[in-house]
PDB file as gemmi writes it, atoms N, CA and C in Angstrom:
CRYST1    1.000    1.000    1.000  90.00  90.00  90.00 P 1                      
ATOM      1  N   MET A   1     -85.121 -18.464 -52.688  1.00  0.00           N  
ATOM      2  CA  MET A   1     -84.928 -18.873 -51.328  1.00  0.00           C  
ATOM      3  C   MET A   1     -85.510 -20.266 -51.107  1.00  0.00           C  
ATOM      4  N   GLU A   2     -86.685 -20.544 -51.644  1.00  0.00           N  
ATOM      5  CA  GLU A   2     -87.279 -21.861 -51.494  1.00  0.00           C  
ATOM      6  C   GLU A   2     -86.440 -22.896 -52.244  1.00  0.00           C  
ATOM      7  N   ARG A   3     -85.885 -22.504 -53.373  1.00  0.00           N  
ATOM      8  CA  ARG A   3     -85.045 -23.416 -54.147  1.00  0.00           C  
ATOM      9  C   ARG A   3     -83.811 -23.821 -53.342  1.00  0.00           C  
ATOM     10  N   ALA A   4     -83.216 -22.869 -52.645  1.00  0.00           N  
ATOM     11  CA  ALA A   4     -82.048 -23.171 -51.818  1.00  0.00           C  
ATOM     12  C   ALA A   4     -82.415 -24.121 -50.688  1.00  0.00           C  
ATOM     13  N   SER A   5     -83.607 -23.951 -50.146  1.00  0.00           N  
ATOM     14  CA  SER A   5     -84.072 -24.829 -49.082  1.00  0.00           C  
ATOM     15  C   SER A   5     -84.244 -26.256 -49.592  1.00  0.00           C  
ATOM     16  N   ARG A   6     -84.838 -26.403 -50.782  1.00  0.00           N  
ATOM     17  CA  ARG A   6     -85.003 -27.734 -51.361  1.00  0.00           C  
ATOM     18  C   ARG A   6     -83.662 -28.377 -51.684  1.00  0.00           C  
ATOM     19  N   ARG A   7     -82.724 -27.575 -52.194  1.00  0.00           N  
ATOM     20  CA  ARG A   7     -81.394 -28.088 -52.515  1.00  0.00           C  
ATOM     21  C   ARG A   7     -80.708 -28.595 -51.246  1.00  0.00           C  
ATOM     22  N   ALA A   8     -80.817 -27.834 -50.164  1.00  0.00           N  
ATOM     23  CA  ALA A   8     -80.209 -28.244 -48.900  1.00  0.00           C  
ATOM     24  C   ALA A   8     -80.878 -29.497 -48.354  1.00  0.00           C  
ATOM     25  N   ALA A   9     -82.187 -29.630 -48.551  1.00  0.00           N  
ATOM     26  CA  ALA A   9     -82.891 -30.829 -48.086  1.00  0.00           C  
ATOM     27  C   ALA A   9     -82.413 -32.061 -48.843  1.00  0.00           C  
ATOM     28  N   ARG A  10     -82.241 -31.928 -50.157  1.00  0.00           N  
ATOM     29  CA  ARG A  10     -81.759 -33.070 -50.947  1.00  0.00           C  
ATOM     30  C   ARG A  10     -80.350 -33.464 -50.526  1.00  0.00           C  
ATOM     31  N   ALA A  11     -79.509 -32.482 -50.240  1.00  0.00           N  
ATOM     32  CA  ALA A  11     -78.141 -32.778 -49.837  1.00  0.00           C  
ATOM     33  C   ALA A  11     -78.110 -33.505 -48.494  1.00  0.00           C  
ATOM     34  N   GLY A  12     -79.075 -33.232 -47.650  1.00  0.00           N  
ATOM     35  CA  GLY A  12     -79.108 -33.864 -46.334  1.00  0.00           C  
ATOM     36  C   GLY A  12     -79.759 -35.220 -46.314  1.00  0.00           C  
ATOM     37  N   THR A  13     -80.366 -35.668 -47.408  1.00  0.00           N  
ATOM     38  CA  THR A  13     -81.058 -36.953 -47.424  1.00  0.00           C  
ATOM     39  C   THR A  13     -80.199 -38.093 -47.939  1.00  0.00           C  
ATOM     40  N   THR A  14     -78.941 -37.825 -48.274  1.00  0.00           N  
ATOM     41  CA  THR A  14     -78.068 -38.905 -48.715  1.00  0.00           C  
ATOM     42  C   THR A  14     -77.752 -39.801 -47.531  1.00  0.00           C  
ATOM     43  N   ASP A  15     -77.466 -41.054 -47.816  1.00  0.00           N  
ATOM     44  CA  ASP A  15     -77.168 -42.025 -46.762  1.00  0.00           C  
ATOM     45  C   ASP A  15     -75.778 -41.753 -46.196  1.00  0.00           C  
ATOM     46  N   PRO A  16     -75.703 -41.314 -44.963  1.00  0.00           N  
ATOM     47  CA  PRO A  16     -74.385 -40.970 -44.424  1.00  0.00           C  
ATOM     48  C   PRO A  16     -73.590 -42.218 -44.048  1.00  0.00           C  
ATOM     49  N   SER A  17     -72.404 -42.344 -44.576  1.00  0.00           N  
ATOM     50  CA  SER A  17     -71.516 -43.418 -44.153  1.00  0.00           C  
ATOM     51  C   SER A  17     -70.732 -42.919 -42.943  1.00  0.00           C  
ATOM     52  N   ALA A  18     -69.880 -43.761 -42.408  1.00  0.00           N  
ATOM     53  CA  ALA A  18     -69.144 -43.407 -41.188  1.00  0.00           C  
ATOM     54  C   ALA A  18     -68.291 -42.157 -41.389  1.00  0.00           C  
ATOM     55  N   ASP A  19     -67.705 -41.990 -42.574  1.00  0.00           N  
ATOM     56  CA  ASP A  19     -66.855 -40.827 -42.803  1.00  0.00           C  
ATOM     57  C   ASP A  19     -67.645 -39.627 -43.315  1.00  0.00           C  
ATOM     58  N   ASN A  20     -68.912 -39.805 -43.572  1.00  0.00           N  
ATOM     59  CA  ASN A  20     -69.715 -38.731 -44.144  1.00  0.00           C  
ATOM     60  C   ASN A  20     -70.736 -38.178 -43.145  1.00  0.00           C  
ATOM     61  N   VAL A  21     -70.674 -38.598 -41.902  1.00  0.00           N  
ATOM     62  CA  VAL A  21     -71.639 -38.171 -40.885  1.00  0.00           C  
ATOM     63  C   VAL A  21     -71.556 -36.665 -40.649  1.00  0.00           C  
ATOM     64  N   ALA A  22     -70.352 -36.129 -40.597  1.00  0.00           N  
ATOM     65  CA  ALA A  22     -70.185 -34.699 -40.367  1.00  0.00           C  
ATOM     66  C   ALA A  22     -70.755 -33.893 -41.527  1.00  0.00           C  
ATOM     67  N   ALA A  23     -70.548 -34.377 -42.748  1.00  0.00           N  
ATOM     68  CA  ALA A  23     -71.087 -33.674 -43.920  1.00  0.00           C  
ATOM     69  C   ALA A  23     -72.610 -33.722 -43.917  1.00  0.00           C  
ATOM     70  N   ALA A  24     -73.180 -34.863 -43.512  1.00  0.00           N  
ATOM     71  CA  ALA A  24     -74.638 -34.981 -43.450  1.00  0.00           C  
ATOM     72  C   ALA A  24     -75.210 -34.046 -42.384  1.00  0.00           C  
ATOM     73  N   ALA A  25     -74.529 -33.945 -41.260  1.00  0.00           N  
ATOM     74  CA  ALA A  25     -74.977 -33.044 -40.196  1.00  0.00           C  
ATOM     75  C   ALA A  25     -74.900 -31.594 -40.662  1.00  0.00           C  
ATOM     76  N   ALA A  26     -73.831 -31.253 -41.395  1.00  0.00           N  
ATOM     77  CA  ALA A  26     -73.697 -29.894 -41.914  1.00  0.00           C  
ATOM     78  C   ALA A  26     -74.791 -29.607 -42.935  1.00  0.00           C  
ATOM     79  N   SER A  27     -75.111 -30.596 -43.780  1.00  0.00           N  
ATOM     80  CA  SER A  27     -76.185 -30.416 -44.760  1.00  0.00           C  
ATOM     81  C   SER A  27     -77.518 -30.219 -44.068  1.00  0.00           C  
ATOM     82  N   ASN A  28     -77.755 -30.983 -43.015  1.00  0.00           N  
ATOM     83  CA  ASN A  28     -79.002 -30.847 -42.268  1.00  0.00           C  
ATOM     84  C   ASN A  28     -79.092 -29.473 -41.618  1.00  0.00           C  
ATOM     85  N   ASP A  29     -77.985 -28.999 -41.070  1.00  0.00           N  
ATOM     86  CA  ASP A  29     -77.968 -27.654 -40.473  1.00  0.00           C  
ATOM     87  C   ASP A  29     -78.215 -26.585 -41.532  1.00  0.00           C  
ATOM     88  N   ALA A  30     -77.624 -26.766 -42.716  1.00  0.00           N  
ATOM     89  CA  ALA A  30     -77.833 -25.802 -43.800  1.00  0.00           C  
ATOM     90  C   ALA A  30     -79.291 -25.794 -44.226  1.00  0.00           C  
ATOM     91  N   TRP A  31     -79.891 -26.971 -44.306  1.00  0.00           N  
ATOM     92  CA  TRP A  31     -81.303 -27.063 -44.694  1.00  0.00           C  
ATOM     93  C   TRP A  31     -82.181 -26.371 -43.656  1.00  0.00           C  
ATOM     94  N   THR A  32     -81.898 -26.622 -42.394  1.00  0.00           N  
ATOM     95  CA  THR A  32     -82.680 -26.002 -41.319  1.00  0.00           C  
ATOM     96  C   THR A  32     -82.571 -24.484 -41.383  1.00  0.00           C  
ATOM     97  N   THR A  33     -81.384 -23.983 -41.608  1.00  0.00           N  
ATOM     98  CA  THR A  33     -81.166 -22.540 -41.692  1.00  0.00           C  
ATOM     99  C   THR A  33     -81.896 -21.941 -42.892  1.00  0.00           C  
ATOM    100  N   GLU A  34     -81.787 -22.597 -44.052  1.00  0.00           N  
ATOM    101  CA  GLU A  34     -82.466 -22.111 -45.254  1.00  0.00           C  
ATOM    102  C   GLU A  34     -83.978 -22.131 -45.069  1.00  0.00           C  
ATOM    103  N   ARG A  35     -84.493 -23.190 -44.500  1.00  0.00           N  
ATOM    104  CA  ARG A  35     -85.949 -23.306 -44.294  1.00  0.00           C  
ATOM    105  C   ARG A  35     -86.448 -22.223 -43.351  1.00  0.00           C  
ATOM    106  N   ARG A  36     -85.699 -21.974 -42.291  1.00  0.00           N  
ATOM    107  CA  ARG A  36     -86.095 -20.942 -41.332  1.00  0.00           C  
ATOM    108  C   ARG A  36     -86.082 -19.557 -41.981  1.00  0.00           C  
ATOM    109  N   SER A  37     -85.044 -19.264 -42.766  1.00  0.00           N  
ATOM    110  CA  SER A  37     -84.972 -17.945 -43.391  1.00  0.00           C  
ATOM    111  C   SER A  37     -86.072 -17.780 -44.439  1.00  0.00           C  
ATOM    112  N   TYR A  38     -86.406 -18.854 -45.156  1.00  0.00           N  
ATOM    113  CA  TYR A  38     -87.507 -18.798 -46.121  1.00  0.00           C  
ATOM    114  C   TYR A  38     -88.827 -18.544 -45.405  1.00  0.00           C  
ATOM    115  N   ARG A  39     -89.074 -19.255 -44.322  1.00  0.00           N  
ATOM    116  CA  ARG A  39     -90.312 -19.079 -43.557  1.00  0.00           C  
ATOM    117  C   ARG A  39     -90.408 -17.673 -42.978  1.00  0.00           C  
ATOM    118  N   ASP A  40     -89.294 -17.151 -42.463  1.00  0.00           N  
ATOM    119  CA  ASP A  40     -89.286 -15.786 -41.922  1.00  0.00           C  
ATOM    120  C   ASP A  40     -89.573 -14.759 -43.013  1.00  0.00           C  
ATOM    121  N   LEU A  41     -88.955 -14.935 -44.182  1.00  0.00           N  
ATOM    122  CA  LEU A  41     -89.200 -14.017 -45.298  1.00  0.00           C  
ATOM    123  C   LEU A  41     -90.664 -14.052 -45.730  1.00  0.00           C  
ATOM    124  N   ARG A  42     -91.219 -15.261 -45.866  1.00  0.00           N  
ATOM    125  CA  ARG A  42     -92.614 -15.408 -46.270  1.00  0.00           C  
ATOM    126  C   ARG A  42     -93.557 -14.741 -45.262  1.00  0.00           C  
ATOM    127  N   ASN A  43     -93.315 -14.959 -43.999  1.00  0.00           N  
ATOM    128  CA  ASN A  43     -94.160 -14.346 -42.967  1.00  0.00           C  
ATOM    129  C   ASN A  43     -94.025 -12.828 -42.960  1.00  0.00           C  
ATOM    130  N   ARG A  44     -92.804 -12.326 -43.156  1.00  0.00           N  
ATOM    131  CA  ARG A  44     -92.585 -10.885 -43.189  1.00  0.00           C  
ATOM    132  C   ARG A  44     -93.298 -10.250 -44.377  1.00  0.00           C  
ATOM    133  N   LYS A  45     -93.211 -10.905 -45.546  1.00  0.00           N  
ATOM    134  CA  LYS A  45     -93.885 -10.386 -46.739  1.00  0.00           C  
ATOM    135  C   LYS A  45     -95.405 -10.400 -46.557  1.00  0.00           C  
ATOM    136  N   ARG A  46     -95.934 -11.475 -45.987  1.00  0.00           N  
ATOM    137  CA  ARG A  46     -97.373 -11.568 -45.751  1.00  0.00           C  
ATOM    138  C   ARG A  46     -97.837 -10.471 -44.808  1.00  0.00           C  
ATOM    139  N   GLU A  47     -97.109 -10.266 -43.733  1.00  0.00           N  
ATOM    140  CA  GLU A  47     -97.472  -9.230 -42.760  1.00  0.00           C  
ATOM    141  C   GLU A  47     -97.399  -7.842 -43.385  1.00  0.00           C  
ATOM    142  N   GLU A  48     -96.350  -7.598 -44.164  1.00  0.00           N  
ATOM    143  CA  GLU A  48     -96.193  -6.300 -44.824  1.00  0.00           C  
ATOM    144  C   GLU A  48     -97.332  -6.042 -45.809  1.00  0.00           C  
ATOM    145  N   PHE A  49     -97.730  -7.076 -46.560  1.00  0.00           N  
ATOM    146  CA  PHE A  49     -98.824  -6.929 -47.513  1.00  0.00           C  
ATOM    147  C   PHE A  49    -100.107  -6.517 -46.810  1.00  0.00           C  
ATOM    148  N   TRP A  50    -100.472  -7.231 -45.735  1.00  0.00           N  
ATOM    149  CA  TRP A  50    -101.733  -6.929 -45.054  1.00  0.00           C  
ATOM    150  C   TRP A  50    -101.687  -5.590 -44.332  1.00  0.00           C  
ATOM    151  N   GLN A  51    -100.542  -5.240 -43.765  1.00  0.00           N  
ATOM    152  CA  GLN A  51    -100.442  -3.931 -43.114  1.00  0.00           C  
ATOM    153  C   GLN A  51    -100.621  -2.808 -44.129  1.00  0.00           C  
ATOM    154  N   THR A  52     -99.998  -2.942 -45.285  1.00  0.00           N  
ATOM    155  CA  THR A  52    -100.125  -1.924 -46.330  1.00  0.00           C  
ATOM    156  C   THR A  52    -101.555  -1.848 -46.830  1.00  0.00           C  
ATOM    157  N   LYS A  53    -102.181  -3.002 -47.045  1.00  0.00           N  
ATOM    158  CA  LYS A  53    -103.553  -3.042 -47.543  1.00  0.00           C  
ATOM    159  C   LYS A  53    -104.515  -2.400 -46.547  1.00  0.00           C  
ATOM    160  N   ILE A  54    -104.397  -2.741 -45.299  1.00  0.00           N  
ATOM    161  CA  ILE A  54    -105.289  -2.188 -44.281  1.00  0.00           C  
ATOM    162  C   ILE A  54    -105.048  -0.694 -44.100  1.00  0.00           C  
ATOM    163  N   GLU A  55    -103.804  -0.269 -44.134  1.00  0.00           N  
ATOM    164  CA  GLU A  55    -103.496   1.151 -44.003  1.00  0.00           C  
ATOM    165  C   GLU A  55    -104.066   1.952 -45.174  1.00  0.00           C  
ATOM    166  N   SER A  56    -103.998   1.389 -46.386  1.00  0.00           N  
ATOM    167  CA  SER A  56    -104.501   2.117 -47.551  1.00  0.00           C  
ATOM    168  C   SER A  56    -106.030   2.186 -47.573  1.00  0.00           C  
ATOM    169  N   GLU A  57    -106.696   1.254 -46.897  1.00  0.00           N  
ATOM    170  CA  GLU A  57    -108.158   1.235 -46.892  1.00  0.00           C  
ATOM    171  C   GLU A  57    -108.748   1.780 -45.599  1.00  0.00           C  
ATOM    172  N   ARG A  58    -107.934   2.404 -44.801  1.00  0.00           N  
ATOM    173  CA  ARG A  58    -108.392   2.942 -43.515  1.00  0.00           C  
ATOM    174  C   ARG A  58    -109.498   3.987 -43.684  1.00  0.00           C  
ATOM    175  N   SER A  59    -109.479   4.731 -44.774  1.00  0.00           N  
ATOM    176  CA  SER A  59    -110.463   5.805 -44.965  1.00  0.00           C  
ATOM    177  C   SER A  59    -111.799   5.298 -45.495  1.00  0.00           C  
ATOM    178  N   THR A  60    -111.869   4.057 -45.952  1.00  0.00           N  
ATOM    179  CA  THR A  60    -113.135   3.490 -46.443  1.00  0.00           C  
ATOM    180  C   THR A  60    -113.470   2.243 -45.619  1.00  0.00           C  
ATOM    181  N   PRO A  61    -114.291   2.429 -44.583  1.00  0.00           N  
ATOM    182  CA  PRO A  61    -114.563   1.330 -43.652  1.00  0.00           C  
ATOM    183  C   PRO A  61    -115.117   0.067 -44.314  1.00  0.00           C  
ATOM    184  N   ARG A  62    -115.953   0.226 -45.329  1.00  0.00           N  
ATOM    185  CA  ARG A  62    -116.530  -0.957 -45.976  1.00  0.00           C  
ATOM    186  C   ARG A  62    -115.439  -1.824 -46.606  1.00  0.00           C  
ATOM    187  N   ARG A  63    -114.543  -1.195 -47.352  1.00  0.00           N  
ATOM    188  CA  ARG A  63    -113.447  -1.942 -47.980  1.00  0.00           C  
ATOM    189  C   ARG A  63    -112.485  -2.484 -46.932  1.00  0.00           C  
ATOM    190  N   LEU A  64    -112.291  -1.728 -45.852  1.00  0.00           N  
ATOM    191  CA  LEU A  64    -111.427  -2.185 -44.772  1.00  0.00           C  
ATOM    192  C   LEU A  64    -111.971  -3.476 -44.169  1.00  0.00           C  
ATOM    193  N   TRP A  65    -113.284  -3.507 -43.892  1.00  0.00           N  
ATOM    194  CA  TRP A  65    -113.880  -4.708 -43.314  1.00  0.00           C  
ATOM    195  C   TRP A  65    -113.882  -5.864 -44.306  1.00  0.00           C  
ATOM    196  N   GLN A  66    -114.038  -5.568 -45.592  1.00  0.00           N  
ATOM    197  CA  GLN A  66    -113.942  -6.638 -46.594  1.00  0.00           C  
ATOM    198  C   GLN A  66    -112.543  -7.246 -46.583  1.00  0.00           C  
ATOM    199  N   SER A  67    -111.531  -6.422 -46.448  1.00  0.00           N  
ATOM    200  CA  SER A  67    -110.153  -6.916 -46.380  1.00  0.00           C  
ATOM    201  C   SER A  67    -109.924  -7.731 -45.119  1.00  0.00           C  
ATOM    202  N   ILE A  68    -110.452  -7.257 -44.003  1.00  0.00           N  
ATOM    203  CA  ILE A  68    -110.302  -7.989 -42.745  1.00  0.00           C  
ATOM    204  C   ILE A  68    -111.019  -9.332 -42.828  1.00  0.00           C  
ATOM    205  N   ASP A  69    -112.214  -9.341 -43.412  1.00  0.00           N  
ATOM    206  CA  ASP A  69    -112.934 -10.602 -43.587  1.00  0.00           C  
ATOM    207  C   ASP A  69    -112.142 -11.565 -44.461  1.00  0.00           C  
ATOM    208  N   SER A  70    -111.529 -11.051 -45.510  1.00  0.00           N  
ATOM    209  CA  SER A  70    -110.705 -11.882 -46.379  1.00  0.00           C  
ATOM    210  C   SER A  70    -109.496 -12.421 -45.620  1.00  0.00           C  
ATOM    211  N   LEU A  71    -108.878 -11.572 -44.832  1.00  0.00           N  
ATOM    212  CA  LEU A  71    -107.725 -11.975 -44.034  1.00  0.00           C  
ATOM    213  C   LEU A  71    -108.099 -13.083 -43.058  1.00  0.00           C  
ATOM    214  N   MET A  72    -109.268 -12.966 -42.460  1.00  0.00           N  
ATOM    215  CA  MET A  72    -109.715 -13.949 -41.476  1.00  0.00           C  
ATOM    216  C   MET A  72    -110.337 -15.191 -42.116  1.00  0.00           C  
ATOM    217  N   GLY A  73    -110.534 -15.163 -43.430  1.00  0.00           N  
ATOM    218  CA  GLY A  73    -111.117 -16.310 -44.114  1.00  0.00           C  
ATOM    219  C   GLY A  73    -112.625 -16.371 -43.993  1.00  0.00           C  
ATOM    220  N   ARG A  74    -113.227 -15.264 -43.683  1.00  0.00           N  
ATOM    221  CA  ARG A  74    -114.686 -15.236 -43.552  1.00  0.00           C  
ATOM    222  C   ARG A  74    -115.297 -14.798 -44.872  1.00  0.00           C  
ATOM    223  N   GLY A  75    -116.568 -15.104 -45.051  1.00  0.00           N  
ATOM    224  CA  GLY A  75    -117.290 -14.632 -46.219  1.00  0.00           C  
ATOM    225  C   GLY A  75    -117.222 -15.563 -47.406  1.00  0.00           C  
ATOM    226  N   HIS A  76    -116.748 -16.785 -47.207  1.00  0.00           N  
ATOM    227  CA  HIS A  76    -116.723 -17.728 -48.299  1.00  0.00           C  
ATOM    228  C   HIS A  76    -118.140 -18.249 -48.581  1.00  0.00           C  
ATOM    229  N   ALA A  77    -118.415 -18.504 -49.837  1.00  0.00           N  
ATOM    230  CA  ALA A  77    -119.735 -19.037 -50.197  1.00  0.00           C  
ATOM    231  C   ALA A  77    -119.858 -20.468 -49.666  1.00  0.00           C  
ATOM    232  N   PRO A  78    -121.026 -20.818 -49.141  1.00  0.00           N  
ATOM    233  CA  PRO A  78    -121.209 -22.184 -48.647  1.00  0.00           C  
ATOM    234  C   PRO A  78    -121.148 -23.164 -49.810  1.00  0.00           C  
ATOM    235  N   PRO A  79    -120.744 -24.400 -49.573  1.00  0.00           N  
ATOM    236  CA  PRO A  79    -120.689 -25.377 -50.651  1.00  0.00           C  
ATOM    237  C   PRO A  79    -122.073 -25.633 -51.234  1.00  0.00           C  
ATOM    238  N   SER A  80    -122.104 -25.923 -52.490  1.00  0.00           N  
ATOM    239  CA  SER A  80    -123.370 -26.153 -53.188  1.00  0.00           C  
ATOM    240  C   SER A  80    -124.027 -27.422 -52.662  1.00  0.00           C  
ATOM    241  N   SER A  81    -125.345 -27.379 -52.498  1.00  0.00           N  
ATOM    242  CA  SER A  81    -126.074 -28.560 -52.021  1.00  0.00           C  
ATOM    243  C   SER A  81    -126.247 -29.594 -53.137  1.00  0.00           C  
ATOM    244  N   SER A  82    -125.949 -29.201 -54.380  1.00  0.00           N  
ATOM    245  CA  SER A  82    -126.105 -30.137 -55.492  1.00  0.00           C  
ATOM    246  C   SER A  82    -124.913 -31.085 -55.605  1.00  0.00           C  
ATOM    247  N   ILE A  83    -123.852 -30.848 -54.830  1.00  0.00           N  
ATOM    248  CA  ILE A  83    -122.694 -31.740 -54.850  1.00  0.00           C  
ATOM    249  C   ILE A  83    -122.954 -32.885 -53.893  1.00  0.00           C  
ATOM    250  N   ASP A  84    -122.878 -34.098 -54.416  1.00  0.00           N  
ATOM    251  CA  ASP A  84    -123.096 -35.286 -53.572  1.00  0.00           C  
ATOM    252  C   ASP A  84    -121.845 -35.576 -52.763  1.00  0.00           C  
ATOM    253  N   ALA A  85    -122.068 -35.860 -51.509  1.00  0.00           N  
ATOM    254  CA  ALA A  85    -120.934 -36.116 -50.622  1.00  0.00           C  
ATOM    255  C   ALA A  85    -120.505 -37.547 -50.620  1.00  0.00           C  
TER     256      ALA A  85                                                      
END                                                                             
């Protein structure tokens, strides 16, 4: 799906001449459609993954909260103080 989106983007980046404007517009529309469907699929898969994970860990609160913390991006180790900024 992402490959189709990239292909449509490349097709829409050609320099449209006067007789090729309609084809460029169609390519741009195809790219927009492919990109939207890819984004929707990615979001649906992400949501399905987390719903399944949380549902499977419902009986163990500790693991459930670890998953929620991971989902929220919490619990990361602070950067090392030995790294010079």
